[in-house]
N, C-alpha and C positions, 0 to 999 in steps of 0.2 A: 450835417453828419459828422459824427465824432471821428476824430482821426484814429486810425489804427496804428498802435505803437508797436514797433519791432524792436529787438535787441540792438545794442550799438554794434555789436559784430555783424549782424544781417544788415544793418545801415551802410557798413563798410564795404560789404560784398556788392550792394547796389551802386556803390560808387566807382567800381572798378572800371567802368566803361565811360565814366564821365560824372558830371554833377547830377544829383536827384533829389526829389523833395522826400524828406523823411519825418517821422514823428517818434521821438525816443523819449525815455524818462529814466530817472536815476537820481544820484546823490551828487552833491558838489565835493569833489576830490581836491581840487584846488582852486583858488579864485585869485584874481588880481585885476588891476585896471586904474582908469582915471576917471575924470568927471565926464568924460565923453564916450569911453568905450569900456567895456567889461568883458574881460577872458574867464571863461569858467571851464574847468576840465571836469567833465561829466563821467560819473563811474556807475555802471551796473554790473551784474554777475559775470558778463561776458567781456567787457573790455573798458578802456576809458577813451574820451575823445574831447578836443577841445571846441568851445562853443563861443562863438563871437557875438556879443551884443552891443549894438549901436545905440546910442541915447536918443537919437532923432526918430528912432522907429518905436521907442517905448517912453515917451516923455511922461505919460500919465502913470507908469508903473515904476519910473526909474528910482525913486525913493526907497521902494521895497526892493528892487534888483540890487541896488547899490549896497544894502544891509545884508545881502545873502552871505552866509558863512559856510565853512566845511560842514559837510554832512545834511545840509538842508536839502529836502526833496523837491524835485521840479519836473515838469513836464514840458517839452519844447517841440517846435515844428519849425523846420527851416530846410536850407539847401545844403548838402553834403558834397564835399568835393576833396580831392586829394591835396595836401599840403605838406611838404617833406619838413617844414619848420615846427609842424605840431607835434606833440608827445608821441602820438601813435600813427602819424603820417596822415591823419585826415582832420578836417574841420568843418564845423556847421555853422553857416550864416543863419542866425536865429531870426526867425519872422514872427513867431508866437511863442509866448512863454507863460506858463502858469505855476505859482508857487503852492506845493501842496502842503509843506510843513517846513517851518523855520527851524534853525539851529542857532544855539547861543553858546559860544565859549567852549566848543567840543574839547573835552579834556585829554586828548592825546596829541603830542607833538613829537618831533624827532630827537628832543632832548630827554625823553623819558628812558629810564633804565629798564631791563627785563623784570624786575620785580614789581615796578609799578604798572608795567604793561599786563603782568598776570594779576593784579589786583583789578584792572579794568578790562578783563578779557572778554567780556561781553560786547565790548566796544571794539576792541582790537581785532575781533574776528572780521571787521569790515575793511581791514588793510588788504592791499594785493598780496602781500607775502602770506597772509594766513588764508585768504580765498585760494591761492595757488596750492598751498599745502592740502586744504580741504578738497579741492578738485582732484588732486593726484590721489589722496587717500581714498576717495569714493571709487575711483577707476581701480585701485588695488583691490579693494573688497569685491567690486564686480567682477574682476579677472579671475580671483580665487574661485568665486562661486562657478564661473563658466567653466574653468579648467577641470574641476571635480565633477561637475555635472555632466560635462562631456564624456567622462570617463564611467558613468553610471552609478556616481555616489549619490546618496541621499543627504539632505541638511538635517542635522540631528541637534536639537538644542536641549540643554539640561538646565535644572534649577539652579539659581543664584543663591538662595537661602537653603542650606543643608544641615543636616543632623550629625555629620561625622567628619573628621579630618582626613586629609589625603596627603598634603606634601610635607606638613611638620606643625605640631600644635603650638609652636611658639610663635608662628606667624599667622594665626587666625584672627580675623575679626569676629567678635562675638557680638550676637544680635539678641535682643530681649523679644522674643516672639510670643506674645501674649502670656508673659511669665514663664515662658520655657526657654533655656538657652539653646539657640542655633548658631550657625556660623555662615558668613559669606563664603561662596565656593572659591577654592583656591585653583580648581581645574575641572574640566569636565570628564577626566579619565575613569573615575569609579562608576560614572553612569554610561560612559562611551562602551566599556568592554562588555557589559551584558547587552548593549545595544546592537553590536555586529552578529550577534546570534540570531537577531530577527531580520535585520536589513543587509547584513554582510559588508556592504561599503558605506561608510558614513563620514561626515565631515561637520565641522561647526566653525563659526566665528562668533565669539561672544567675550564678554569681560570676565577677568578673573581678579581676586583681591588677595593681596598678602601684606600682612602687617609687618613689613620689615623696616626697622628703625634706622634706616640710612639715608643719605642725602646724595648719593653718588649717581652718576649718568647710568648706572646699570641697575638701579632699584626703583621700581614703581610700585606704590601701593594699589593702583588700579591700573590695569593694562588689558587690551584686546588680544586675543590670540586666534590664530587660524590653525585648525589641526584635523588630521584624518585618521581614521582607523580602519583596517580591512581584513576580513577573515580570509584564511587559505595562503596568504602571501608570505614572502620571506624577506630578509633584510636587504638584499639587492633591489626588491621592488620598492622598498621605503626609500632607499637611495635615489632610485631612478624617479620616482614621483617628486622628491624634494627638488631635484634638478629641473625637472619638467615644469614644476610649479613656479619656481623663481624665474625661469626663462619667459614663461607664458605672461606672467605679471609684469616683467619688465619690457616685454615686447608691446603690450598694450599701453604702457604708460609712455613710451618712446613715440608710439604712433599718435596718441592724443594729446600730449602735454609738452611739446618742444617749447612753446612760449612760456610755460609756467616754469619749467627747468631752468629756462634762460633767466627768468625774473629772480629765482632763486639762486642764481649764480652756480648752477650745477653743469659741469663739463659733460655733455651728452657723449662725446667721443670716447670718455673713460668708461661709459657704461655698455656700450655697443659691443665690445669683444666678449662680454660675458655672455651673449646670445649665441656665439658660435663655439666657443671652447668647451671641451668636456671638463666637467668638474672633478677635483681630485677626490679619490676614494681612499678610506682606511678600513681596515677590516674590523669587525665587532671587537674582537680581543683587544 
């Protein structure tokens, strides 16, 4: 019978009450060892865990195992138990191992600068830093949708290729649309304003494009925005909703991502007060 694979995090849960037999799979995050013992830190989307491979149990496979490099994909079965010395506090004594795919000279190491990491972004996405950011971002988007849907809003998406400008002509990306000049949308605003007369309460989460020739941290040629529009409401309502939205998103992130925030070296204690305090208001004038 083929083993039932579980996530590394679920395997850790099974080890809370003692050792347990588990089957996990993932990618080699780190590797080291000797001619008799191999230590592999295995990574999947949930966690990392140290796996100990003894040569005496894998004599026939040892040459292949000894050549495993970072980002090789493997499936293992073994006994998991707590171990304070291990990177995540748990360790698997490997009993069976199957190599799914090999890796050769993975082109990312700790010496690369931000520019080179950007050039290799498709591979850098595998790093724990990037996966932590992506998990938090996913929760932020989920929380935004949940907040507005709880208040009776409809999600309303608009075209990304449009025939008119909104924010400013100098920052438009021009597109050749079958010989006709069109533009990448800078905002959903011009479509959203007619939309409220049908649905009354709408929101969107979608990309905008602005051809701003600048390299500061406050300029992005492509970014995602979350925005809402509502008929019948006033400026006080908009301010209240902005505060409620931020607090709801922050609450969800703090509930689900303490480990990711810790890995990103973010101080949770500095975020918590924002959940309780009233945000300052200024008048429209």
